[in-house]
Biotite code that builds the C-alpha atoms (Angstrom):
import biotite.structure as struc

atoms = struc.array([
    struc.Atom([318.828, 50.315, -164.107], chain_id="A", res_id=1, res_name="MET", atom_name="CA", element="C"),
    struc.Atom([321.245, 51.277, -166.862], chain_id="A", res_id=2, res_name="ASN", atom_name="CA", element="C"),
    struc.Atom([324.828, 50.024, -167.018], chain_id="A", res_id=3, res_name="ALA", atom_name="CA", element="C"),
    struc.Atom([326.490, 53.204, -165.767], chain_id="A", res_id=4, res_name="SER", atom_name="CA", element="C"),
    struc.Atom([324.183, 53.427, -162.735], chain_id="A", res_id=5, res_name="VAL", atom_name="CA", element="C"),
    struc.Atom([324.791, 49.756, -161.962], chain_id="A", res_id=6, res_name="ALA", atom_name="CA", element="C"),
    struc.Atom([328.553, 50.288, -162.312], chain_id="A", res_id=7, res_name="GLN", atom_name="CA", element="C"),
    struc.Atom([328.412, 53.289, -159.939], chain_id="A", res_id=8, res_name="THR", atom_name="CA", element="C"),
    struc.Atom([326.442, 51.276, -157.374], chain_id="A", res_id=9, res_name="CYS", atom_name="CA", element="C"),
    struc.Atom([328.914, 48.401, -157.604], chain_id="A", res_id=10, res_name="ILE", atom_name="CA", element="C"),
    struc.Atom([331.854, 50.812, -157.295], chain_id="A", res_id=11, res_name="GLU", atom_name="CA", element="C"),
    struc.Atom([330.371, 52.450, -154.186], chain_id="A", res_id=12, res_name="SER", atom_name="CA", element="C"),
    struc.Atom([329.642, 49.107, -152.530], chain_id="A", res_id=13, res_name="LYS", atom_name="CA", element="C"),
    struc.Atom([333.076, 47.634, -153.341], chain_id="A", res_id=14, res_name="VAL", atom_name="CA", element="C"),
    struc.Atom([334.849, 50.717, -151.968], chain_id="A", res_id=15, res_name="ILE", atom_name="CA", element="C"),
    struc.Atom([332.659, 50.650, -148.831], chain_id="A", res_id=16, res_name="ALA", atom_name="CA", element="C"),
    struc.Atom([333.434, 46.943, -148.277], chain_id="A", res_id=17, res_name="LEU", atom_name="CA", element="C"),
    struc.Atom([337.163, 47.482, -148.775], chain_id="A", res_id=18, res_name="LEU", atom_name="CA", element="C"),
    struc.Atom([337.097, 50.505, -146.473], chain_id="A", res_id=19, res_name="SER", atom_name="CA", element="C"),
    struc.Atom([335.519, 48.339, -143.782], chain_id="A", res_id=20, res_name="GLY", atom_name="CA", element="C"),
    struc.Atom([338.137, 45.638, -144.302], chain_id="A", res_id=21, res_name="TYR", atom_name="CA", element="C"),
    struc.Atom([341.251, 47.815, -144.413], chain_id="A", res_id=22, res_name="PHE", atom_name="CA", element="C"),
    struc.Atom([342.245, 50.150, -141.574], chain_id="A", res_id=23, res_name="PRO", atom_name="CA", element="C"),
    struc.Atom([342.041, 53.048, -144.045], chain_id="A", res_id=24, res_name="THR", atom_name="CA", element="C"),
    struc.Atom([339.331, 55.675, -144.051], chain_id="A", res_id=25, res_name="SER", atom_name="CA", element="C"),
    struc.Atom([336.674, 55.701, -146.776], chain_id="A", res_id=26, res_name="LEU", atom_name="CA", element="C"),
    struc.Atom([338.137, 58.814, -148.356], chain_id="A", res_id=27, res_name="GLY", atom_name="CA", element="C"),
    struc.Atom([341.512, 57.166, -148.921], chain_id="A", res_id=28, res_name="LYS", atom_name="CA", element="C"),
    struc.Atom([340.313, 54.202, -150.978], chain_id="A", res_id=29, res_name="ILE", atom_name="CA", element="C"),
    struc.Atom([339.237, 54.925, -154.527], chain_id="A", res_id=30, res_name="GLY", atom_name="CA", element="C"),
    struc.Atom([338.920, 53.062, -157.788], chain_id="A", res_id=31, res_name="SER", atom_name="CA", element="C"),
    struc.Atom([342.494, 54.060, -158.675], chain_id="A", res_id=32, res_name="CYS", atom_name="CA", element="C"),
    struc.Atom([343.954, 52.680, -155.429], chain_id="A", res_id=33, res_name="SER", atom_name="CA", element="C"),
    struc.Atom([346.582, 50.033, -156.150], chain_id="A", res_id=34, res_name="ARG", atom_name="CA", element="C"),
    struc.Atom([346.185, 46.875, -154.132], chain_id="A", res_id=35, res_name="LEU", atom_name="CA", element="C"),
    struc.Atom([349.789, 46.126, -153.210], chain_id="A", res_id=36, res_name="VAL", atom_name="CA", element="C"),
    struc.Atom([351.375, 49.584, -153.369], chain_id="A", res_id=37, res_name="GLU", atom_name="CA", element="C"),
    struc.Atom([348.591, 51.601, -151.688], chain_id="A", res_id=38, res_name="ASP", atom_name="CA", element="C"),
    struc.Atom([346.661, 49.074, -149.588], chain_id="A", res_id=39, res_name="LEU", atom_name="CA", element="C"),
    struc.Atom([349.422, 46.539, -148.814], chain_id="A", res_id=40, res_name="ASN", atom_name="CA", element="C"),
    struc.Atom([347.245, 43.626, -149.919], chain_id="A", res_id=41, res_name="VAL", atom_name="CA", element="C"),
    struc.Atom([348.781, 40.177, -149.503], chain_id="A", res_id=42, res_name="ASP", atom_name="CA", element="C"),
    struc.Atom([347.543, 36.734, -150.546], chain_id="A", res_id=43, res_name="SER", atom_name="CA", element="C"),
    struc.Atom([345.531, 36.267, -147.338], chain_id="A", res_id=44, res_name="VAL", atom_name="CA", element="C"),
    struc.Atom([343.821, 39.615, -147.944], chain_id="A", res_id=45, res_name="ASP", atom_name="CA", element="C"),
    struc.Atom([342.927, 38.562, -151.495], chain_id="A", res_id=46, res_name="VAL", atom_name="CA", element="C"),
    struc.Atom([341.210, 35.411, -150.186], chain_id="A", res_id=47, res_name="VAL", atom_name="CA", element="C"),
    struc.Atom([339.309, 37.469, -147.591], chain_id="A", res_id=48, res_name="GLU", atom_name="CA", element="C"),
    struc.Atom([338.290, 40.028, -150.227], chain_id="A", res_id=49, res_name="ILE", atom_name="CA", element="C"),
    struc.Atom([337.035, 37.290, -152.565], chain_id="A", res_id=50, res_name="ILE", atom_name="CA", element="C"),
    struc.Atom([334.922, 35.749, -149.796], chain_id="A", res_id=51, res_name="ILE", atom_name="CA", element="C"),
    struc.Atom([333.594, 39.164, -148.776], chain_id="A", res_id=52, res_name="MET", atom_name="CA", element="C"),
    struc.Atom([332.642, 40.068, -152.372], chain_id="A", res_id=53, res_name="LEU", atom_name="CA", element="C"),
    struc.Atom([331.134, 36.646, -153.106], chain_id="A", res_id=54, res_name="ASP", atom_name="CA", element="C"),
    struc.Atom([328.866, 36.995, -150.053], chain_id="A", res_id=55, res_name="GLU", atom_name="CA", element="C"),
    struc.Atom([328.003, 40.681, -150.537], chain_id="A", res_id=56, res_name="ALA", atom_name="CA", element="C"),
    struc.Atom([327.146, 40.390, -154.232], chain_id="A", res_id=57, res_name="PHE", atom_name="CA", element="C"),
    struc.Atom([326.107, 36.707, -154.349], chain_id="A", res_id=58, res_name="ASN", atom_name="CA", element="C"),
    struc.Atom([328.634, 35.993, -157.110], chain_id="A", res_id=59, res_name="ILE", atom_name="CA", element="C"),
    struc.Atom([331.436, 33.570, -157.849], chain_id="A", res_id=60, res_name="ASP", atom_name="CA", element="C"),
    struc.Atom([334.572, 35.360, -159.067], chain_id="A", res_id=61, res_name="LEU", atom_name="CA", element="C"),
    struc.Atom([336.626, 33.360, -161.584], chain_id="A", res_id=62, res_name="PRO", atom_name="CA", element="C"),
    struc.Atom([340.272, 32.785, -160.547], chain_id="A", res_id=63, res_name="PRO", atom_name="CA", element="C"),
    struc.Atom([341.655, 34.121, -163.846], chain_id="A", res_id=64, res_name="TYR", atom_name="CA", element="C"),
    struc.Atom([340.066, 37.519, -163.114], chain_id="A", res_id=65, res_name="GLN", atom_name="CA", element="C"),
    struc.Atom([341.314, 37.598, -159.535], chain_id="A", res_id=66, res_name="VAL", atom_name="CA", element="C"),
    struc.Atom([344.871, 36.848, -160.697], chain_id="A", res_id=67, res_name="GLU", atom_name="CA", element="C"),
    struc.Atom([344.758, 39.975, -162.866], chain_id="A", res_id=68, res_name="ALA", atom_name="CA", element="C"),
    struc.Atom([343.786, 42.331, -160.016], chain_id="A", res_id=69, res_name="TRP", atom_name="CA", element="C"),
    struc.Atom([346.153, 45.266, -159.581], chain_id="A", res_id=70, res_name="ASN", atom_name="CA", element="C"),
    struc.Atom([343.781, 47.997, -158.462], chain_id="A", res_id=71, res_name="SER", atom_name="CA", element="C"),
    struc.Atom([340.388, 48.573, -156.889], chain_id="A", res_id=72, res_name="VAL", atom_name="CA", element="C"),
    struc.Atom([339.131, 49.329, -160.405], chain_id="A", res_id=73, res_name="SER", atom_name="CA", element="C"),
    struc.Atom([340.052, 45.771, -161.448], chain_id="A", res_id=74, res_name="ASP", atom_name="CA", element="C"),
    struc.Atom([337.963, 44.402, -158.571], chain_id="A", res_id=75, res_name="ILE", atom_name="CA", element="C"),
    struc.Atom([335.013, 46.613, -159.562], chain_id="A", res_id=76, res_name="ILE", atom_name="CA", element="C"),
    struc.Atom([335.212, 45.384, -163.169], chain_id="A", res_id=77, res_name="HIS", atom_name="CA", element="C"),
    struc.Atom([335.343, 41.744, -162.023], chain_id="A", res_id=78, res_name="SER", atom_name="CA", element="C"),
    struc.Atom([332.279, 42.193, -159.824], chain_id="A", res_id=79, res_name="VAL", atom_name="CA", element="C"),
    struc.Atom([330.406, 44.013, -162.590], chain_id="A", res_id=80, res_name="ALA", atom_name="CA", element="C"),
    struc.Atom([331.246, 41.251, -165.080], chain_id="A", res_id=81, res_name="ALA", atom_name="CA", element="C"),
    struc.Atom([330.168, 38.541, -162.638], chain_id="A", res_id=82, res_name="ALA", atom_name="CA", element="C"),
    struc.Atom([326.862, 40.358, -162.100], chain_id="A", res_id=83, res_name="ARG", atom_name="CA", element="C"),
    struc.Atom([326.370, 40.958, -165.810], chain_id="A", res_id=84, res_name="GLY", atom_name="CA", element="C"),
    struc.Atom([326.435, 44.734, -165.387], chain_id="A", res_id=85, res_name="ALA", atom_name="CA", element="C"),
])
């Protein structure tokens, strides 16, 4: 699987997981969605998201990457980096 296909698969899965977590429909969450401004993410949500992603992708996200999250795209890049994609 090439890098762009892997990235697209990761993006789709991350958006699906976030759509299941947030009371927002799948069509409203995209890679450009901002965590605080658009999704109202708080610190408890971040912990839940980390746990959800760690379990779904069998990864361990480094804290320095999580601290830099501002958008769904940032989460996708962190997951891709942790998976080596």
